[in-house]
N, C-alpha and C positions, 0 to 999 in steps of 0.2 A: 357889198359884193357886186361885181360887175355881171353883165348879162351872160357872158361865156361861162362863168363859174356857176351861175344859177342853172343854166342849160345843162351843163355837165353833171351837176348834182342831181337833177331830175332824171337824167339818163342813167346815172349810177343806181338810183333807187329802183328804176324800172328793170335794169339788168339783174338786180338782186331780189326783185319783188319785195323790196322793203326790208329784207332780212340782212341787215348789215350793222355791225357794231360801231360805236363812236370812234374807236381807234382806226378801223379800216375806212370809215367815211371821211375822216380828216386826212388820213394818209393818202388816199386815192386822189384827193383834190388839193394836196399840199403845194402844188406848183401854181394853183390858181387863187387860193384863199390865204390871206395873211393871218398869222396867229402865233401865239407863244409856243404852242406844240400842236400835235394832231388832235388832241381832245378839245383844245380851245377852238380849232378850226371847225370841228364837228359841232360845237355849241353854236357858233355863228351860222353855220349852214342850217341847223335845226330851227333856230330862231327865224331865219329868213323864210324857210319853207313851212314853218309851223308844224314841226314833227318832233317826235321823241323816240330816240333809238336806245334808251338806257337798258331796256330789257329785251332787245332784239336778239334772236338766234342767228348769228352771223354765218352766212353760207360760204364766206371766203375763208375765215380763220377758225371757224368752229368755236369762237369765243376763247381762243387760246390765251389772250391777254389776261383773262381772269385767273390764269394759273401763275401769273407773276405776282405772287402774294407772300405773306409772312412765312408760310410753310417753305416756299422755295428759298427765301433768304436765310431761314434757319438752317437749311441743308447746306447752303454755301458757307455760312460762317462756321458751322460745325465741322465741315470738311477741312477748312483752313486750320481750325483749332486742333483737330485730331491729328493732322499731319505736322503741325507745328511749323508751318511755312512762314518765313520772314520775307516780306516784299513791300515795295513802295509803289510800283507801277503794275498795271494789269490791263487785260483786254478780255472782252466777253465774246463767246461764240455760242451759237444755238443750233440744235439739230431739230428739224421739223419733218412731219410726214410729207412725202412727195405730193400727196393729193392736195394739200394746202397750197403749196407753191404752184401747182398746175392750175388750180382754180384762181389763184391770185393773178397769174400771168394771163389767163384767159379773159378775166374781167378788164385788166389793164389794156390788153390789145383791143378789146371792143370799145373801150372808152377813148382810146387814142390820145392820151395825155401822158406827160412824164410823171412817173409814180415811184415813190420810195419803196424799195423791197421790204417785205414784211420782216425779214431777219434783222435788217438794219434798225428798225424801230424797237424790236425786242431787245437787241443788244444794247441800244442806247438807254432804254428804260432801266434795265438791270444794272448797267454800268453807272448810271446817274444815282441810283438808289445807294449803291455801295459807296460811291464817292461822298454822298451827303451824310452817310453814317460812319465814315472813317476818315483817316488822314491819307488814304490811298488815292492814286490818280490814274485815270484811263490814259493809255498811251498807244497810239497807232504805229509809231516809229519803232519803238523797242519797249518790251515789257518784261517784268520779272516772271509773271505767271499769266497763263490764259485760263479763264474760268469757262469750261465747256458745259453748257446746260442742255440736256437732252429732254425735250418735252414731247416726244412722239407718243409714248404711252404713259408709263409711270415715270414721273419726273426723276431724273438722275443728274448728279453733278460730278464732274471729273476735273481735276486740276492738272494742267500741263505746266511743269516747273521748268523754265528755260535755263540753259547752262550759264555758268560763270566762265569767263576767259581771263587767265592770268598770264601775263607776259614776263619774261625775264631772260637771264643768261645763266648758263651753267659751266662749271669747270669739272673735269674728271681727273683726279690725281692718282688713281689706282688702276692698273691694268687688270683686265678680266671682268670688268663691269660693263654689260651692254647698255645701250641707251634706253631701250624699252623692255618691258617684261617679255621674257622669251619662254614660250611654252615648251614643256618637255617633248622631245622629238619622238619618244616612244609612246606616251599615252595621250599626246596632244592636249595636255592641260588638265586631264581628268584626275591625275594622281596615280602613281604606281610605285613599286618597290625601288625602281631605278632612281626616281626623284624624291624618294622618301615621303611620298604622298603630297608633295607641294604642288605638283603640276607644272613645275618650272625647271628649266634647264640650268639656270643660274639663280642663286638665292637672292641677289639684289640687282637693281638696275638704277640708272640715273632717274628714270621716271618714278619708280616706287619709293626711293629715298626722299623724294619731294612730295609725292601725291598722297602717301599713306596718312601723313599728319594733316594735310589739307582736307582730305576726305573726312577725317574724323571731326575736324572743327566745323566744316560746312554741313556735315551729315549728308554728304552727297552719295549718289548711288554708284557712280563709276567715274574714273578719270581716264582721259585720253591725252597722250603726249604728242605734240606737233613740233618737230625740230626743224631748224634751218639746215637740212642735211644731217648726216650722222657719221661718226667715226667708227672704225672697227673696234671690236671688243678689247683688242690688245693695244689700242692707241690711246694716248692721253689727250685731254682737251685742256690746253693751258691758255695763257694770255688773258684777254678780257672775257673770254667765254663764248659759247655758241648760243645764239638766240633760240628761244622756244616759246610756245604757247601751251599752257596746260588747260585743258577743257574739263570742267567739273560738271557732270551731268546730274540733274535733279537736286541741286543744293537746297536744303531747307533753311540753312543759315547763309545769308549773303554779306552781312556786315562783319567783316573780319579784319583784324589788324595785320596787314601783310608784312610790315616792318618787324613786328614782334615775332611773327611766324618764321620769317626769313632767318632771324637770329637763332631761334629755337632749332630749326631744321639744320642749319649749318653746324651748330654745336653737336647735334646728334650724328651728323654724317661726316664729322671732321676726319680728315685724312683720306676720305673716299671721294666725296663730291662737295661742291659749294654752289650756291645759287645767289644771284645778285639782281638788284633793281626790280623786284617783283612789283607789278602794278596791274590794275584791272584794265582790260581793253575790250574792244568790240569784236563780234564774231568774225568779221572780215580779216582780222590780223592773222588768224590761223592759216589762211591761204596766202596772204601777202608774204609771210616769212619764208615760204617755200619757193617763191618765184625769184629766180636769179636774173638780174639785169646784166648787160655787158660790163658794167663797172664794178660788179661785186667780185670778190676774190677770197682765197684762203691761202694762208701761209703755213707751211709744214717744215719740220726739222726731221731729217731721216738719217739714220746710221746705216751706211752701205757696206756690206762685206762681199769680197770677191773670192772666187775659187782659187785664183792664183795671183801673183803680184801684178798690179796694174801700172800702166804708164802714166805717171803723175802729170806729165805735160798735157795729156789729153783731157784733163779736168777742165781746161779752158774751153774746150769744144762743147762741154755741157752747157756753158753759159749762152750758147747760140740756140739752144732748144727754143722752139716757138710753137708751130702748129703740130699737134699730135693727133694722129688718126688711131683711135682706140676702140677696138672691137670689144663688146661686152666680155669682161674677164671670166675665165673658166670657173672661178670660185663662186661667182654670183649668177651663173647662167640659170640656175633653178628658179630664181625669183625675178630676173629681168630679161627683157626681150633681147635676142641676139642680133645686134646691129652695130654698125660703126658710128661712133660719135666723134666729132671734131672738137677738140679742146685746145686751149693755148696756155703755154708757160709764159708768164709775164716777167719773171726775174729768177735767176738762180745763182747762188754762191756756194763755193765748196771749201772744205778745210781738210787737209791731210791729217790722218791719225797715225797710220803705219802703212807698211807695204801692201796690206790686204784690206785696209779699212779707211774710209773717209766719211765725212759728214756733209750733207747738202742742206741748205736752207732754200726753199723753193716757194715762189708765189705763183699761184695758178688760178685759172677759172674754176668755179665750183663744179664738181662732178668729174674731175680728172682723177683717175685711180693712180696713186703714187707708187704703190707696191709694184704694179704692173708696168708703170713707166720705167722703173728700175730694172726689173727682170726681163721685160719684153713679153712675158706671158705666152711663150711658144710662138712668137711672131705676131701676136694679136695687137700689140701696141707698137706703133712705128712713128717716128724713130724712138729709140729707147736707150737707157744708160749702158746696158750690157753691150749693145751693138756698137755704140760710139767708142767705148773703151776696148772692145775686142776681147772681153773676158766675161764669163758668167758672173753676174752680180745679183744680190738679193737685198731686200730691205730688212735689216735685222731688228730695227726699232724705229717707231714712227710716233711723232707728237704733232698735234695741231697747235700752233702757237697764235694764230689769229684768224677770225672769221669776220669779214667786213659787214658793216651794217646794211640792212635791206633798205 
């Protein structure tokens, strides 16, 4: 040991009046004394100064390290077994009395050396013990579970089970199915006569047709659906499908065969919805799929009906549509801010059906409301199809046929 380490060791013993445990003795001088761990450092310091701290009543931690014992690990393993949690990676967190941290900081400030926080050593000791007695691994980047140990009074153990994220694409082949669960407007999801006690406005959704089986297999608590936009309830989602991420909260089973599940769910939902390319992803994907870049687009096919015969020659003028100033549609004002959004039509083609009806295939930026682009929405969308044709027109049927990759 060098002279600075010896000097600081003596200063530390003086500050604590010799009442310091081996864990805290080695930890406080970890930046000055080399060793395998803090107990090894404490041993070297004790040999150098001819002292013995084995039975010391520690004024810093109150001998809290003595509580990292078989009883604690039994509680951890029993909690994991009781919940039936499947995991490969974990992290440990501890809760301590504020008085311990305050005393620890006070001594460190007086000693004026770089000191490892007491929680860090507690977490490391607990984590290492679990690693040594299992095939599990501590991970700071991402972990399946977090083992929270509360040693403030009576030792308690709580498990935080981190979510699973599953990405894929969906198609919707039946009108009248919303993307996500829609609570009953009368009872707000509590259940009433109007919804037959279901708490839902509609019996099924794209989300539920997928999530109910996955929740069952993972023994998850709840599912949350994150879509790359959404289509109206009366609109089909065709083509290669719309990207989504399904978040499974508190899954007790993580190792599931997504290919088999995809086949099973698609068979069950046949004729209504279909799900493709299910795969596990990281948390950040749920935000990424919602962000539209200038290059992303959506392609729609719309059946347009007019109040009176339209001038077929004017359909060519629709192909010139470009920048659209679209104020929040009246039908969604209750849930979206009332403001003007500028969107662009990238491409438009039309096909005559009869004197009152035609079909358009339109490629646009995401977020452009097609129904309002056609009707004009009482002048809130400009320019619009009705305005260009000089007749009132409405979207009689709408399908999404392509959603570009994010």
